[in-house]
N, C-alpha and C positions, 0 to 999 in steps of 0.2 A: 504494500499500500504505499502511495506517494501522499505524504501531507506536508504542505508548506503554508504557513500563515504570517501575514505581514499585516500592517495597519489597514490596508485597503482590500486585501483580496484573502481568499480562503480557498484554497485548492484541495479537493479530497478525492481522489478517484481509486477504486479498486478494480479496474478494467483488466489488469495483468495479474490480479492476485493469484490465479491458478496457472500462470504462464512459468515456463522454465526459467530458471534464475537468470541467465543471459538476456532474455527478452524483458524481465522487470528491470533489470539495470538499465538495458538500453532505453526502455520507456521512461524510466526514471530520469535518466539524463535529458531526454528529448523534453520532458515536462519542465524541468528545473531551467533549461535553456529559454524556453518560451516566456516563463515567469521572469527571468533575469531581463530578457529582451523587453518586455512590457516595463518592467522597473526602470529602465534606462531611458524610456521615452520621455520627451518633454511633456507630453500631457500628464503622465503619471507624477512627474516631479510638480508640475503645476497643482494637481490636485493635493499632494502631499503639502505642499506649501500653505494652500488655503486652510486645508484641515488642521495645520499646526498653530494657525491664528485663533485668538479669542474671539468670542461673538462682539465684544467692544472693538477690536482691532478691525473686524470686518465692517462694522458699522461706521468706523472712521473712513472707510473706503467707499461707503455708500452701498454696501452689499449685506445679505444675510447668507446664511448657509444653503437656503434655497437658490441663491443665485450662482453659486459655485459652478454647477454643472453647466449653466448656459455661458458663463463667463469663459470656462476652459474649452468646452465642446463647440461653443457657437451653434451654428445650424447643422451640426453634424449629428445630431440626437433628435429624437422624436419621442417626447414624453408626454 
C-alpha cells in the first residue's frame, strides 16, 4: 500500500496490494514521482502560500479562503 500525506494531498491506493513485490515497488515509485511533480508546480506552491496565511492576512489582501481557488486557478476550474 502506498500512502503519502501532505498538507494538501492525501493519496491512498492499494491497487497493487496483491501484485508481486517488483510491481509494488515500481508502482510506488511512479506514484511518488507524480506526487513530487505536483508539489513542485507553481500552482501547488501558490496554494501552499495562501494556506499558510491567517484569515486576517488574507483579509488585508482583500481575500477570504473561498477566494483562494479562484485566485490560483482562475478560469481553469468549474465549481
